C-alpha positions as CSV (number, residue, x, y, z in Angstrom):
1,X,-0.1,0.1,0.0
2,X,2.8,2.4,0.4
3,X,4.1,2.2,-2.8
4,X,0.9,2.8,-3.9
5,X,0.3,6.0,-2.1
6,X,3.9,7.2,-3.6
7,X,5.0,7.7,0.1
8,X,9.0,8.8,0.9
9,X,11.1,5.4,0.9
10,X,11.9,5.6,4.5
11,X,8.7,5.4,4.7
12,X,8.2,2.4,2.2
13,X,11.1,0.7,3.7
14,X,9.2,1.1,7.3
15,X,6.0,-0.3,6.2
16,X,8.0,-3.5,4.5
17,X,9.7,-3.9,8.1
18,X,6.5,-3.5,9.8
19,X,5.0,-6.3,7.2
20,X,8.4,-8.7,7.7
21,X,7.5,-8.5,11.7
22,X,4.0,-9.6,10.7
23,X,5.5,-11.7,8.4
24,X,7.6,-13.8,11.0
25,X,5.2,-13.8,13.4
26,X,2.6,-15.3,11.2
27,X,4.8,-17.8,10.4
28,X,5.6,-19.2,13.8
29,X,2.3,-19.1,14.4
30,X,1.0,-21.1,12.2
31,X,3.4,-23.5,12.0
32,X,3.2,-24.2,15.7
33,X,-0.8,-24.5,15.5
34,X,-0.5,-26.9,13.2
35,X,2.0,-28.8,15.1
36,X,0.1,-28.7,18.0
37,X,-3.4,-29.1,16.8
38,X,-2.8,-31.7,13.7
39,X,-2.7,-35.3,15.2
40,X,0.9,-36.6,14.5
41,X,-0.2,-39.9,11.8
42,X,-1.4,-36.8,9.4
43,X,1.2,-34.0,10.4
44,X,3.4,-34.7,7.1
45,X,0.5,-34.6,5.1
46,X,-0.8,-31.6,6.3
47,X,2.2,-29.5,5.9
48,X,2.9,-31.6,2.3
49,X,-0.5,-29.8,0.8
50,X,0.4,-26.4,2.3
51,X,3.5,-26.5,0.9
52,X,1.8,-27.9,-2.5
53,X,-0.6,-24.3,-2.3
54,X,2.2,-22.2,-1.6
55,X,4.2,-22.9,-4.2
56,X,1.7,-23.5,-6.3
57,X,0.2,-20.2,-6.1
58,X,3.3,-18.1,-5.6
59,X,4.1,-18.3,-9.4
60,X,1.0,-18.0,-10.5
61,X,0.2,-14.9,-9.1
62,X,3.9,-13.5,-10.4
63,X,3.0,-14.6,-13.8
64,X,-0.4,-13.4,-13.8
65,X,0.7,-10.1,-12.2
66,X,2.9,-8.4,-14.9
67,X,0.2,-8.5,-17.4
68,X,-2.5,-6.8,-14.9
69,X,-0.8,-4.1,-14.1
70,X,-0.3,-3.5,-18.0
71,X,-4.3,-4.3,-18.2
72,X,-5.4,-2.1,-15.0
73,X,-2.3,-0.1,-14.5
74,X,0.5,-0.5,-11.1
75,X,-1.1,1.5,-9.1
76,X,-5.1,0.5,-9.5
77,X,-3.2,-2.9,-9.0
78,X,-1.2,-2.4,-5.9
79,X,-4.6,-0.8,-4.6
80,X,-6.3,-3.8,-5.3
81,X,-3.7,-6.4,-3.9
82,X,-3.1,-4.2,-0.6
83,X,-7.4,-4.6,-0.3
84,X,-7.4,-8.7,-1.0
85,X,-4.2,-8.8,1.6
86,X,-6.7,-6.7,4.4
87,X,-10.1,-8.4,3.8
88,X,-8.7,-11.7,3.6
89,X,-6.9,-11.0,7.3
90,X,-10.2,-9.5,8.4
91,X,-12.3,-12.7,7.3
92,X,-10.2,-14.9,9.2
93,X,-10.2,-12.5,12.2
94,X,-14.2,-13.0,11.9
95,X,-14.1,-16.6,12.3
96,X,-14.2,-17.6,15.7
97,X,-12.3,-20.7,15.6
98,X,-9.6,-19.1,14.5
99,X,-9.9,-16.1,16.1
100,X,-10.1,-17.7,19.5
101,X,-7.5,-20.2,18.7
102,X,-5.8,-21.4,21.9
103,X,-2.3,-23.1,22.8
104,X,-2.4,-27.1,23.1
105,X,-0.4,-28.8,25.9
106,X,1.1,-31.8,25.1
């Protein structure tokens, strides 16, 4: 979003730093939740599906981003992407089972 808004480079860098901190927190919490809430006998399969989905969707998104930027424009595409990320996070947090997920002691 900061790039689309045309903010100064130090502000963009700060936004990317905050994004990195958020991503690091998310990945730790995600993997901790998966490892503590998923039974051991299917844990490998769950990780395989997660990795396959991540590995398949990233290059697809990268391949589609260029043509979409040409069609829609770079700045509008950045705003749509930022809005999609914000809406997705809000929808996930609106699910009580996600929002209220607690640590499981083993």
